[in-house]
Backbone as a chain_set.jsonl record, in Angstrom:
{"seq": "HSGQLLKFLNPIAEIIGKEFPDVYLTTLAYFHCEELPKKPITPAKNLIIKFCDTITNQASGITAKENALYRERLEKWGKIADNLFIWDYSIAYHSQIFPYPSEFETAELTREYIKNHVSGIFWEHEHPDCSDMHELKVYVEAKTMENPALDNRKLIKEFCMDFYGRAGEMIFHARELLYRTRKKNNGFVPWMAYLPDFNFIDPAALAEMNRLFDEAEKAVAGD", "coords": {"N": [[0.829, -1.216, 0.0], [1.942, 1.256, 0.787], [3.807, 1.572, -1.22], [2.184, 1.953, -3.489], [1.044, 4.368, -2.754], [3.295, 6.101, -2.727], [4.042, 5.945, -5.419], [1.971, 7.301, -6.534], [2.161, 9.861, -5.321], [4.796, 10.833, -5.678], [5.259, 11.808, -8.44], [3.527, 14.02, -8.383], [4.67, 15.572, -6.377], [7.082, 16.139, -7.61], [6.298, 17.767, -9.801], [5.151, 19.967, -8.439], [7.394, 20.777, -7.004], [9.072, 21.882, -8.948], [7.924, 24.341, -9.595], [7.439, 25.473, -7.122], [9.854, 25.459, -5.166], [10.313, 25.631, -2.436], [8.258, 24.429, -1.153], [6.729, 21.796, 0.669], [5.23, 18.597, 0.478], [3.073, 16.513, 2.444], [2.493, 13.253, 3.756], [0.805, 10.394, 5.183], [2.246, 7.607, 6.782], [0.509, 5.228, 7.731], [-1.46, 2.907, 9.518], [-2.349, 0.635, 7.115], [-0.342, 1.592, 5.533], [1.942, 1.75, 7.03], [3.88, -0.205, 6.847], [6.791, -0.654, 4.869], [7.317, -0.076, 1.274], [7.256, -2.975, -0.842], [8.778, -3.237, -3.108], [11.723, -1.485, -4.184], [11.441, 1.945, -3.717], [11.809, 5.372, -3.529], [10.837, 8.058, -1.468], [9.936, 11.28, -2.764], [12.132, 14.155, -2.65], [10.93, 16.408, -1.666], [8.823, 15.477, -0.228], [7.219, 14.801, 2.734], [7.285, 12.156, 4.937], [5.073, 11.084, 7.242], [5.268, 9.156, 9.796], [3.345, 6.881, 11.615], [2.502, 5.654, 14.89], [0.882, 2.845, 15.685], [1.059, 0.426, 16.906], [2.632, -0.118, 19.142], [3.568, -0.956, 22.569], [2.526, 1.342, 24.679], [3.32, 1.939, 27.209], [5.839, 1.079, 27.472], [9.387, 0.96, 26.588], [10.953, 1.957, 23.462], [12.953, 0.229, 22.721], [12.185, -2.144, 23.776], [11.298, -5.627, 23.652], [8.692, -6.204, 22.717], [8.169, -4.065, 21.105], [9.577, -4.292, 18.805], [8.86, -4.529, 16.061], [7.827, -2.021, 15.363], [10.119, -0.45, 15.764], [11.798, -1.577, 13.862], [10.468, -0.884, 11.464], [10.655, 1.884, 11.683], [13.448, 2.261, 11.448], [13.813, 1.433, 8.807], [12.232, 3.246, 7.312], [13.66, 5.514, 7.964], [15.937, 5.183, 6.474], [15.212, 5.514, 3.805], [13.71, 7.843, 3.491], [14.0, 11.286, 2.942], [12.795, 13.226, 4.428], [11.541, 12.658, 7.339], [8.944, 12.478, 9.538], [7.292, 12.071, 12.728], [4.217, 10.838, 13.885], [2.946, 10.593, 16.856], [1.438, 9.153, 19.824], [0.13, 10.317, 22.874], [-1.711, 9.27, 24.538], [-4.094, 6.954, 25.763], [-6.505, 5.662, 24.02], [-10.037, 5.413, 24.626], [-9.605, 4.758, 27.271], [-8.457, 6.888, 28.66], [-8.349, 7.979, 31.198], [-7.115, 6.221, 32.874], [-4.083, 5.212, 34.569], [-0.848, 5.124, 33.056], [2.632, 4.746, 32.801], [4.058, 6.288, 30.672], [5.739, 8.459, 30.459], [8.281, 7.951, 31.426], [9.765, 6.849, 29.422], [10.172, 8.624, 27.409], [12.472, 10.203, 26.684], [14.35, 8.305, 25.772], [12.936, 7.353, 23.587], [12.78, 9.659, 21.975], [15.497, 10.044, 21.41], [15.977, 7.753, 19.906], [14.398, 8.273, 17.699], [15.778, 10.479, 16.59], [18.212, 9.273, 15.98], [17.443, 7.787, 13.826], [17.06, 9.593, 11.808], [14.842, 11.267, 12.036], [13.116, 14.299, 11.712], [11.04, 15.757, 12.722], [8.49, 15.798, 15.226], [5.223, 15.025, 16.077], [3.098, 15.149, 18.718], [0.155, 13.663, 19.737], [-2.478, 14.796, 21.669], [-5.388, 14.386, 23.391], [-8.242, 15.353, 25.409], [-7.255, 16.993, 27.682], [-8.225, 17.658, 30.135], [-8.755, 15.364, 31.57], [-7.092, 13.208, 30.914], [-4.407, 10.886, 31.619], [-2.03, 12.343, 33.628], [-1.564, 14.671, 32.022], [-0.309, 17.284, 31.866], [2.263, 16.767, 32.875], [3.284, 14.901, 30.996], [3.267, 16.382, 28.594], [5.13, 18.316, 29.287], [7.531, 16.794, 29.642], [7.82, 15.746, 27.066], [8.149, 18.117, 25.53], [10.518, 19.185, 26.646], [12.396, 17.15, 26.122], [12.388, 17.153, 23.357], [13.562, 19.607, 22.908], [16.063, 19.143, 24.04], [17.387, 16.198, 23.757], [19.23, 14.853, 25.32], [18.752, 15.176, 27.968], [18.171, 14.111, 31.376], [15.726, 11.812, 31.873], [14.326, 10.913, 34.193], [14.999, 12.897, 36.055], [13.751, 15.089, 34.895], [11.047, 14.422, 35.232], [10.824, 14.387, 38.021], [11.516, 17.038, 38.565], [9.358, 18.39, 37.374], [7.212, 17.418, 38.97], [7.881, 18.41, 41.545], [7.835, 21.176, 41.122], [5.264, 21.623, 40.128], [3.421, 20.427, 41.891], [4.215, 21.26, 44.366], [4.53, 21.002, 47.856], [3.441, 18.512, 47.779], [4.74, 17.224, 45.817], [6.824, 15.303, 46.084], [5.521, 12.966, 46.908], [3.789, 12.482, 44.757], [5.63, 12.054, 42.724], [6.885, 9.692, 43.669], [4.719, 7.979, 43.523], [4.312, 7.805, 40.76], [6.74, 6.63, 40.0], [6.487, 4.187, 41.291], [4.316, 3.143, 39.878], [5.544, 2.862, 37.383], [7.576, 0.935, 37.955], [5.92, -1.193, 38.666], [4.52, -1.71, 36.308], [6.623, -2.672, 34.722], [7.433, -4.921, 36.202], [5.153, -6.55, 36.085], [4.809, -6.903, 33.407], [3.12, -5.202, 31.865], [1.004, -4.281, 29.148], [0.071, -1.654, 27.246], [-1.905, -0.761, 24.759], [-2.468, 1.631, 22.06], [-5.145, 1.838, 21.588], [-6.808, 1.304, 24.196], [-8.257, -0.73, 26.812], [-10.075, -1.358, 29.858], [-9.125, -3.944, 30.96], [-6.468, -3.866, 30.077], [-5.056, -2.561, 31.968], [-4.562, -4.19, 34.058], [-2.104, -4.746, 35.072], [-1.604, -3.168, 37.232], [-1.305, -4.053, 40.288], [-2.985, -5.145, 43.394], [-1.372, -4.491, 45.666], [0.324, -2.431, 44.753], [-1.61, -0.571, 44.046], [-2.766, 0.013, 46.536], [-0.575, 1.186, 47.827], [-0.087, 3.42, 46.19], [-2.482, 4.804, 46.614], [-2.109, 5.418, 49.302], [0.06, 7.168, 49.098], [-1.151, 9.235, 47.657], [-2.979, 10.115, 49.568], [-1.208, 11.133, 51.482], [-0.087, 13.168, 49.96], [-2.276, 14.825, 49.614], [-2.72, 15.672, 52.245], [-0.355, 17.081, 52.642], [-0.672, 19.407, 51.207], [-2.86, 20.591, 52.289], [-5.331, 23.033, 52.539], [-4.029, 24.661, 50.746]], "CA": [[0.0, 0.0, 0.0], [2.806, 2.442, 0.83], [4.404, 1.693, -2.543], [1.178, 2.57, -4.364], [0.904, 5.763, -2.327], [4.46, 6.853, -3.187], [3.993, 6.019, -6.884], [0.98, 8.337, -6.834], [2.538, 11.183, -4.821], [6.103, 11.303, -6.151], [5.155, 12.68, -9.614], [2.882, 15.28, -7.979], [5.687, 16.326, -5.644], [8.077, 16.616, -8.586], [5.693, 18.874, -10.542], [5.032, 21.112, -7.53], [8.733, 21.215, -6.643], [9.66, 22.699, -10.01], [7.388, 25.704, -9.539], [7.514, 25.961, -5.734], [10.928, 24.647, -4.584], [10.336, 25.704, -0.974], [7.027, 23.817, -0.645], [6.797, 20.353, 0.947], [3.993, 17.844, 0.65], [3.165, 15.552, 3.544], [1.556, 12.125, 3.69], [0.865, 9.541, 6.377], [2.533, 6.167, 6.8], [-0.473, 5.016, 8.794], [-2.179, 1.64, 9.372], [-1.877, -0.246, 6.045], [0.836, 2.19, 4.885], [3.087, 1.8, 7.957], [4.895, -1.106, 6.309], [7.462, -0.065, 3.718], [7.046, -0.715, -0.024], [7.954, -4.252, -1.056], [9.773, -2.974, -4.145], [12.456, -0.242, -3.876], [10.932, 3.232, -4.194], [12.251, 6.399, -2.591], [9.966, 9.246, -1.454], [10.505, 12.498, -3.351], [12.874, 14.948, -1.675], [10.034, 17.403, -1.07], [7.678, 14.761, 0.352], [7.404, 14.435, 4.141], [6.623, 10.933, 5.397], [4.7, 11.204, 8.651], [5.142, 7.76, 10.228], [2.475, 6.823, 12.799], [2.65, 4.499, 15.778], [-0.397, 2.251, 16.095], [1.269, -0.973, 17.286], [3.538, -0.347, 20.27], [3.173, -0.89, 23.972], [2.779, 2.745, 25.008], [3.893, 2.052, 28.551], [7.152, 0.454, 27.441], [10.366, 1.665, 25.788], [11.02, 1.574, 22.055], [13.896, -0.879, 22.564], [11.61, -3.355, 24.369], [11.068, -6.716, 22.689], [7.361, -6.151, 22.115], [8.108, -2.929, 20.179], [10.61, -4.529, 17.782], [8.345, -4.298, 14.71], [7.782, -0.567, 15.153], [11.508, 0.024, 15.653], [12.3, -2.061, 12.567], [9.878, -0.041, 10.425], [11.263, 3.209, 11.847], [14.799, 2.221, 10.884], [13.717, 1.306, 7.346], [11.781, 4.533, 6.782], [14.762, 6.464, 8.148], [16.955, 4.966, 5.443], [14.783, 5.883, 2.453], [12.999, 9.124, 3.455], [14.782, 12.487, 3.253], [12.041, 14.009, 5.42], [10.747, 11.72, 8.138], [8.307, 13.006, 10.743], [6.584, 11.07, 13.536], [2.924, 11.154, 14.508], [2.901, 9.677, 17.998], [0.279, 9.339, 20.694], [0.366, 10.379, 24.31], [-3.041, 9.027, 25.097], [-4.634, 5.61, 25.563], [-7.9, 5.9, 23.649], [-11.114, 4.713, 25.335], [-9.285, 4.599, 28.698], [-7.454, 7.915, 28.925], [-8.275, 8.368, 32.613], [-6.352, 5.232, 33.643], [-2.666, 5.598, 34.568], [0.235, 4.314, 32.5], [3.795, 5.619, 33.012], [4.8, 6.454, 29.42], [6.693, 9.584, 30.535], [9.617, 7.486, 31.786], [10.433, 6.333, 28.225], [10.115, 9.645, 26.358], [13.799, 10.636, 26.228], [14.915, 7.222, 24.975], [12.186, 7.33, 22.332], [13.209, 10.815, 21.182], [16.858, 9.781, 20.928], [15.873, 6.732, 18.868], [13.886, 8.958, 16.516], [16.85, 11.282, 16.008], [19.185, 8.333, 15.422], [16.901, 7.297, 12.563], [16.913, 10.726, 10.885], [13.559, 11.955, 12.196], [13.328, 15.748, 11.865], [9.865, 16.395, 13.323], [7.629, 14.917, 16.021], [3.926, 15.558, 16.487], [2.469, 14.366, 19.791], [-1.297, 13.881, 19.78], [-3.035, 14.823, 23.026], [-6.773, 14.808, 23.587], [-8.795, 15.301, 26.77], [-6.296, 17.479, 28.679], [-8.877, 17.811, 31.439], [-8.914, 14.11, 32.323], [-6.165, 12.137, 30.546], [-3.409, 10.588, 32.648], [-0.858, 13.211, 33.817], [-1.425, 15.413, 30.76], [0.679, 18.367, 31.95], [3.582, 16.149, 33.047], [3.734, 14.274, 29.75], [3.572, 17.458, 27.651], [6.383, 18.936, 29.754], [8.667, 15.913, 29.345], [7.957, 15.699, 25.605], [8.7, 19.386, 25.046], [11.901, 19.318, 27.109], [13.279, 16.198, 25.44], [12.533, 17.592, 21.97], [14.561, 20.685, 22.942], [17.372, 18.569, 24.37], [17.173, 14.761, 23.996], [20.235, 14.302, 26.238], [18.344, 15.418, 29.348], [17.849, 12.948, 32.193], [14.276, 11.662, 31.886], [13.834, 10.817, 35.57], [15.15, 14.218, 36.681], [12.705, 15.95, 34.342], [9.775, 14.068, 35.871], [10.87, 14.861, 39.408], [11.505, 18.502, 38.492], [7.983, 18.817, 37.146], [6.378, 17.103, 40.137], [8.206, 19.312, 42.651], [7.42, 22.547, 40.791], [3.828, 21.694, 39.835], [2.616, 19.993, 43.03], [4.715, 21.859, 45.601], [4.85, 20.094, 48.968], [2.925, 17.173, 47.448], [5.489, 16.74, 44.668], [7.607, 14.095, 46.388], [4.613, 11.815, 46.946], [3.304, 12.219, 43.398], [6.762, 11.461, 41.993], [7.057, 8.301, 44.115], [3.574, 7.213, 43.007], [4.577, 7.529, 39.34], [7.837, 5.659, 39.934], [5.923, 2.888, 41.677], [3.523, 2.705, 38.732], [6.509, 2.46, 36.357], [8.178, -0.342, 38.37], [4.866, -2.211, 38.654], [4.274, -2.044, 34.903], [7.731, -3.51, 34.255], [7.396, -6.191, 36.938], [4.002, -7.352, 35.672], [4.771, -6.957, 31.934], [1.915, -4.542, 31.368], [0.981, -3.853, 27.738], [-0.989, -0.662, 27.04], [-1.967, -0.353, 23.354], [-3.002, 2.988, 21.914], [-6.583, 1.651, 21.8], [-6.731, 0.523, 25.435], [-9.492, -0.978, 27.553], [-9.809, -1.558, 31.284], [-8.246, -5.084, 31.279], [-5.075, -3.569, 29.755], [-4.434, -1.945, 33.135], [-4.502, -5.195, 35.128], [-0.751, -4.802, 35.632], [-1.609, -2.438, 38.508], [-1.764, -5.058, 41.246], [-3.578, -4.564, 44.599], [-0.364, -3.907, 46.556], [0.731, -1.149, 44.176], [-2.758, 0.327, 44.131], [-2.889, 0.45, 47.936], [0.535, 2.09, 48.143], [-0.32, 4.687, 45.493], [-3.546, 5.509, 47.333], [-1.511, 5.972, 50.52], [0.862, 8.326, 48.69], [-2.083, 10.316, 47.305], [-3.507, 10.641, 50.832], [-0.131, 11.95, 52.046], [0.027, 14.365, 49.111], [-3.431, 15.704, 49.922], [-2.464, 16.295, 53.562], [0.79, 17.998, 52.545], [-1.095, 20.712, 50.637], [-4.152, 20.947, 52.876], [-5.54, 24.476, 52.652], [-3.284, 25.386, 49.703]], "C": [[0.866, 1.27, 0.0], [3.494, 2.66, -0.509], [3.453, 2.353, -3.531], [1.027, 4.058, -4.042], [2.065, 6.615, -2.848], [4.473, 6.985, -4.713], [2.99, 7.086, -7.339], [1.502, 9.729, -6.48], [3.851, 11.713, -5.383], [6.016, 12.192, -7.398], [4.515, 14.034, -9.296], [3.892, 16.173, -7.268], [6.724, 16.912, -6.601], [7.546, 17.824, -9.36], [5.626, 20.125, -9.671], [6.409, 21.68, -7.19], [9.392, 22.103, -7.681], [9.192, 24.146, -9.93], [7.527, 26.319, -8.143], [8.573, 25.153, -4.978], [10.992, 24.669, -3.059], [9.104, 25.061, -0.338], [7.23, 22.311, -0.462], [5.386, 19.787, 1.014], [4.169, 16.891, 1.832], [2.117, 14.461, 3.356], [1.767, 11.247, 4.916], [1.29, 8.116, 6.032], [1.743, 5.623, 7.992], [-1.295, 3.762, 8.489], [-1.604, 0.813, 8.219], [-0.676, 0.319, 5.303], [2.042, 2.296, 5.827], [4.228, 0.904, 7.474], [5.487, -0.513, 5.041], [7.077, -0.761, 2.418], [7.85, -2.003, -0.18], [9.02, -4.119, -2.131], [10.44, -1.633, -3.856], [11.801, 0.976, -4.522], [11.253, 4.263, -3.116], [11.281, 7.571, -2.616], [10.679, 10.445, -2.08], [11.142, 13.35, -2.261], [12.012, 16.023, -1.018], [8.744, 16.773, -0.545], [8.016, 14.342, 1.773], [6.605, 13.166, 4.436], [6.344, 11.092, 6.881], [4.308, 9.804, 9.139], [4.4, 7.693, 11.562], [2.709, 5.542, 13.591], [1.278, 4.006, 16.202], [-0.214, 0.867, 16.707], [2.061, -1.17, 18.579], [2.808, -0.465, 21.611], [3.531, 0.512, 24.446], [3.423, 2.936, 26.376], [5.307, 1.51, 28.615], [8.083, 1.25, 26.53], [10.429, 1.144, 24.361], [11.987, 0.413, 21.822], [13.384, -2.176, 23.185], [11.257, -4.362, 23.287], [9.728, -6.574, 21.979], [7.209, -5.003, 21.113], [9.082, -3.082, 19.012], [10.111, -4.205, 16.375], [8.295, -2.805, 14.398], [9.183, -0.011, 14.954], [12.106, -0.377, 14.301], [11.754, -1.2, 11.423], [10.451, 1.373, 10.477], [12.641, 3.261, 11.189], [14.753, 2.184, 9.354], [13.239, 2.609, 6.705], [12.903, 5.568, 6.883], [15.831, 6.346, 7.077], [16.52, 5.459, 4.06], [14.143, 7.267, 2.366], [13.933, 10.278, 3.815], [14.124, 13.308, 4.357], [11.098, 13.07, 6.165], [10.251, 12.421, 9.395], [7.626, 11.843, 11.476], [5.253, 11.643, 13.999], [2.761, 10.136, 15.632], [1.767, 10.078, 18.935], [0.708, 9.38, 22.158], [-0.968, 10.225, 25.03], [-3.42, 7.573, 24.824], [-6.127, 5.779, 25.28], [-8.844, 4.934, 24.352], [-10.864, 4.678, 26.846], [-8.292, 5.661, 29.154], [-7.335, 8.296, 30.401], [-7.413, 7.399, 33.428], [-4.854, 5.492, 33.514], [-1.747, 4.597, 33.873], [1.463, 5.226, 32.378], [4.651, 5.827, 31.759], [5.88, 7.527, 29.515], [8.112, 9.149, 30.861], [10.415, 7.009, 30.566], [10.592, 7.393, 27.135], [11.486, 10.023, 25.816], [14.448, 9.571, 25.352], [14.247, 7.165, 23.603], [12.643, 8.465, 21.417], [14.602, 10.601, 20.612], [16.856, 8.738, 19.797], [15.347, 7.341, 17.565], [15.006, 9.732, 15.821], [17.894, 10.388, 15.344], [18.742, 7.831, 14.049], [16.426, 8.439, 11.654], [15.529, 11.366, 10.916], [13.839, 13.444, 12.432], [12.117, 16.48, 12.431], [9.028, 15.382, 14.075], [6.346, 15.654, 16.361], [3.344, 14.617, 17.538], [0.977, 14.69, 19.828], [-1.805, 13.748, 21.212], [-4.494, 15.25, 22.954], [-7.101, 14.791, 25.079], [-7.793, 15.78, 27.83], [-6.896, 17.601, 30.076], [-8.89, 16.518, 32.243], [-7.909, 13.027, 31.956], [-5.009, 12.058, 31.548], [-2.211, 11.537, 32.579], [-0.547, 14.023, 32.556], [-0.301, 16.449, 30.824], [2.095, 17.816, 32.07], [4.104, 15.608, 31.723], [4.064, 15.315, 28.675], [4.906, 18.108, 28.003], [7.6, 18.092, 29.356], [8.891, 15.82, 27.834], [8.623, 16.959, 25.066], [10.175, 19.519, 25.417], [12.844, 18.37, 26.363], [13.393, 16.499, 23.946], [13.542, 18.74, 21.878], [15.963, 20.13, 23.155], [17.197, 17.092, 24.721], [18.161, 14.142, 24.985], [19.836, 14.474, 27.705], [17.99, 14.108, 30.053], [16.341, 12.875, 32.388], [13.709, 11.673, 33.308], [13.907, 12.17, 36.282], [14.079, 15.184, 36.181], [11.366, 15.695, 35.028], [9.741, 14.592, 37.308], [10.804, 16.38, 39.462], [10.084, 19.013, 38.305], [7.116, 18.602, 38.388], [6.621, 18.084, 41.282], [7.706, 20.73, 42.368], [5.9, 22.668, 40.668], [2.983, 21.402, 41.073], [3.124, 20.521, 44.366], [5.053, 20.823, 46.658], [4.344, 18.673, 48.732], [3.768, 16.5, 46.36], [6.226, 15.437, 44.904], [6.721, 12.857, 46.352], [4.107, 11.449, 45.545], [4.397, 11.555, 42.567], [6.95, 9.993, 42.381], [5.918, 7.414, 43.611], [3.789, 6.854, 41.539], [5.716, 6.518, 39.175], [7.342, 4.26, 40.291], [5.096, 2.309, 40.533], [4.433, 2.166, 37.624], [7.132, 1.103, 36.698], [7.163, -1.482, 38.293], [4.555, -2.657, 37.236], [5.361, -2.972, 34.379], [7.683, -4.893, 34.909], [6.306, -7.114, 36.405], [3.808, -7.399, 34.152], [3.495, -6.357, 31.356], [2.055, -4.09, 29.926], [-0.217, -2.925, 27.558], [-0.978, -0.243, 25.572], [-2.544, 1.049, 23.235], [-4.532, 2.982, 21.894], [-6.714, 0.732, 23.012], [-8.106, 0.386, 26.081], [-9.114, -1.363, 28.978], [-8.916, -2.765, 31.58], [-6.772, -4.836, 30.953], [-4.33, -2.943, 30.934], [-4.371, -2.898, 34.329], [-3.101, -5.347, 35.711], [-0.658, -4.05, 36.961], [-2.19, -3.373, 39.568], [-2.269, -4.393, 42.535], [-2.562, -3.897, 45.531], [0.083, -2.535, 46.052], [-0.395, -0.125, 44.291], [-2.914, 0.886, 45.543], [-1.794, 1.45, 48.291], [0.37, 3.434, 47.436], [-1.426, 5.493, 46.163], [-3.019, 6.134, 48.62], [-0.686, 7.223, 50.193], [-0.026, 9.512, 48.31], [-2.684, 10.944, 48.565], [-2.473, 11.556, 51.509], [0.003, 13.259, 51.266], [-1.079, 15.355, 49.425], [-3.227, 16.416, 51.256], [-1.369, 17.358, 53.474], [0.391, 19.362, 52.014], [-2.472, 21.109, 51.153], [-4.244, 22.467, 53.043], [-4.8, 25.295, 51.606], [-4.013, 25.188, 48.377]], "O": [[0.56, 2.236, -0.699], [3.743, 3.8, -0.899], [3.86, 3.208, -4.318], [0.9, 4.893, -4.938], [1.851, 7.717, -3.352], [4.871, 8.023, -5.241], [3.15, 7.691, -8.398], [1.313, 10.674, -7.246], [4.005, 12.923, -5.547], [6.646, 13.249, -7.42], [4.899, 15.06, -9.857], [3.962, 17.376, -7.523], [7.185, 18.04, -6.42], [8.271, 18.8, -9.552], [5.999, 21.214, -10.108], [6.584, 22.895, -7.096], [10.183, 22.981, -7.337], [9.97, 25.07, -10.169], [7.708, 27.528, -8.002], [8.223, 24.248, -4.22], [11.65, 23.823, -2.454], [8.923, 25.136, 0.878], [7.817, 21.64, -1.311], [4.47, 20.42, 1.541], [5.291, 16.514, 2.171], [1.014, 14.706, 2.868], [2.785, 11.35, 5.599], [0.758, 7.503, 5.107], [2.247, 5.566, 9.113], [-1.765, 3.569, 7.368], [-0.477, 0.331, 8.326], [-0.049, -0.394, 4.52], [3.062, 2.877, 5.453], [5.401, 1.223, 7.671], [4.767, 0.066, 4.228], [6.576, -1.886, 2.433], [8.982, -2.102, 0.293], [10.044, -4.799, -2.084], [9.79, -0.728, -3.333], [11.631, 1.022, -5.74], [10.995, 4.041, -1.934], [10.931, 8.042, -3.699], [11.892, 10.596, -1.934], [10.748, 13.283, -1.097], [12.336, 16.495, 0.072], [7.714, 17.437, -0.431], [8.983, 13.614, 1.998], [5.396, 13.116, 4.21], [7.269, 11.219, 7.683], [3.189, 9.338, 8.928], [4.778, 8.363, 12.523], [3.063, 4.5, 13.041], [0.588, 4.662, 16.983], [-1.199, 0.19, 17.002], [2.151, -2.297, 19.066], [1.632, -0.131, 21.754], [4.709, 0.835, 24.597], [4.003, 3.985, 26.656], [5.915, 1.481, 29.685], [7.629, 2.116, 25.783], [10.007, 0.021, 24.084], [11.856, -0.309, 20.834], [14.067, -3.199, 23.131], [10.957, -3.995, 22.151], [9.638, -6.798, 20.772], [6.238, -4.964, 20.358], [9.376, -2.112, 18.313], [10.867, -3.659, 15.571], [8.672, -2.377, 13.307], [9.404, 0.813, 14.067], [12.832, 0.399, 13.679], [12.499, -0.83, 10.515], [10.702, 1.985, 9.439], [12.952, 4.201, 10.458], [15.562, 2.831, 8.69], [13.772, 3.031, 5.679], [13.071, 6.398, 5.99], [16.55, 7.307, 6.805], [17.367, 5.787, 3.229], [14.038, 7.819, 1.27], [14.58, 10.257, 4.862], [14.8, 13.996, 5.122], [10.013, 12.738, 5.689], [11.041, 12.895, 10.211], [7.415, 10.773, 10.906], [5.176, 12.787, 14.446], [2.475, 8.965, 15.386], [1.218, 11.177, 18.852], [1.535, 8.587, 22.608], [-1.291, 10.94, 25.978], [-3.097, 7.032, 23.766], [-6.916, 6.011, 26.196], [-8.491, 3.789, 24.634], [-11.815, 4.58, 27.622], [-7.39, 5.374, 29.94], [-6.327, 8.873, 30.81], [-7.021, 7.718, 34.551], [-4.396, 5.943, 32.465], [-1.853, 3.387, 34.075], [1.346, 6.356, 31.904], [5.853, 5.565, 31.79], [6.836, 7.512, 28.739], [9.057, 9.895, 30.603], [11.622, 6.79, 30.672], [11.094, 7.093, 26.052], [11.649, 10.153, 24.603], [15.029, 9.887, 24.313], [14.909, 6.955, 22.587], [12.865, 8.256, 20.224], [14.861, 10.94, 19.457], [17.64, 8.836, 18.853], [15.787, 6.977, 16.474], [15.16, 9.647, 14.602], [18.401, 10.711, 14.27], [19.575, 7.49, 13.21], [15.515, 8.27, 10.844], [15.094, 11.947, 9.921], [14.689, 13.803, 13.247], [12.16, 17.699, 12.603], [8.867, 14.246, 13.63], [6.379, 16.774, 16.871], [3.127, 13.434, 17.275], [0.588, 15.853, 19.938], [-1.593, 12.733, 21.875], [-4.799, 16.354, 22.504], [-6.334, 14.281, 25.895], [-7.509, 15.049, 28.778], [-6.174, 17.642, 31.072], [-9.02, 16.556, 33.467], [-7.868, 11.999, 32.632], [-4.683, 13.032, 32.227], [-1.467, 11.538, 31.597], [0.591, 14.053, 32.089], [0.559, 16.49, 29.945], [3.021, 18.332, 31.444], [5.261, 15.843, 31.374], [5.03, 15.152, 27.93], [5.711, 18.412, 27.122], [8.572, 18.608, 28.806], [10.034, 15.817, 27.378], [9.543, 16.887, 24.251], [10.989, 19.922, 24.587], [13.963, 18.75, 26.016], [14.393, 16.138, 23.325], [14.285, 18.843, 20.902], [16.925, 20.583, 22.536], [16.89, 16.767, 25.868], [17.95, 13.018, 25.441], [20.521, 13.964, 28.591], [17.572, 13.135, 29.425], [15.745, 13.764, 32.995], [12.728, 12.363, 33.586], [12.994, 12.542, 37.019], [13.561, 15.998, 36.946], [10.641, 16.631, 35.364], [8.746, 15.169, 37.746], [10.114, 16.945, 40.311], [9.654, 19.945, 38.983], [6.378, 19.496, 38.802], [5.672, 18.54, 41.919], [7.211, 21.407, 43.269], [5.317, 23.682, 41.052], [1.953, 22.041, 41.29], [2.516, 20.25, 45.402], [5.782, 19.87, 46.385], [4.772, 17.738, 49.41], [3.535, 15.339, 46.022], [6.254, 14.565, 44.036], [7.122, 11.819, 45.827], [4.008, 10.273, 45.193], [4.138, 10.622, 41.808], [7.151, 9.144, 41.512], [6.128, 6.24, 43.309], [3.488, 5.737, 41.119], [5.654, 5.649, 38.305], [7.734, 3.273, 39.667], [5.172, 1.112, 40.255], [4.133, 1.145, 37.005], [7.21, 0.222, 35.842], [7.503, -2.599, 37.902], [4.349, -3.844, 36.985], [5.072, -3.942, 33.678], [7.871, -5.91, 34.241], [6.513, -8.322, 36.288], [2.781, -7.871, 33.665], [2.87, -6.937, 30.467], [3.1, -3.577, 29.527], [-1.367, -3.342, 27.696], [-0.128, 0.553, 25.172], [-3.055, 1.594, 24.213], [-5.154, 4.013, 22.154], [-6.729, -0.49, 22.864], [-8.983, 1.237, 25.931], [-7.953, -1.66, 29.259], [-8.004, -2.633, 32.396], [-5.905, -5.522, 31.494], [-3.107, -2.811, 30.896], [-4.156, -2.473, 35.465], [-2.928, -6.006, 36.737], [0.274, -4.277, 37.733], [-3.406, -3.473, 39.725], [-2.013, -3.209, 42.754], [-2.853, -2.857, 46.12], [0.206, -1.591, 46.832], [-0.155, 1.043, 44.595], [-3.162, 2.078, 45.726], [-2.049, 2.442, 48.973], [0.657, 4.477, 48.023], [-1.329, 6.716, 46.273], [-3.421, 7.236, 48.994], [-0.732, 8.213, 50.924], [0.306, 10.66, 48.606], [-2.876, 12.159, 48.626], [-2.818, 12.612, 52.039], [0.184, 14.325, 51.854], [-0.853, 16.563, 49.493], [-3.52, 17.604, 51.389], [-1.437, 18.394, 54.136], [1.032, 20.365, 52.327], [-3.172, 21.889, 50.507], [-3.353, 23.098, 53.612], [-4.934, 26.519, 51.584], [-3.575, 25.704, 47.349]]}, "num_chains": 1, "name": "protein.A"}
């Protein structure tokens, strides 16, 4: 499918490029077009390939075993596309209110994108009023796009301390506990997630996070 798409768009891009050399076209490598063409075909130099992630475990790192197919496709697109952008998701659709600690993997993901010649990243965020740690995740994404070498954990703690004040330490520990629990229990959160996808949050972790939230609430009582 991606080969058919490029065979259609490349001639259009060439025609437009002759008259408007500073104009770029953009297309999506999305769903059936995420896989590369089976026969060699190179995107036009003024065509932006916007590669989408619909298959990964959003709560896990890009180098994790379960994300190997996405990483493999990323590497292949990076080799043939002069202009590779990413359309990524910072939301678990259908279940955006449930917690998953994707913010701990953002810096590694950004560095992997850069290594594979990605020059633009678009993060999709809906429901800022209720999705899991919206402000924190936007902060970490923005900071790591500015400087991918930053320490991911320090960024998260920095945000928690500045945003939540005296409650920051407890919120940070709750997120770290969630992250460790996801790894321990091999949690898999797809981008179309449903309640059973959050079963990695075991009763012990849930009880401890609730205790930390109670402490956080007391720490900022009246503030």
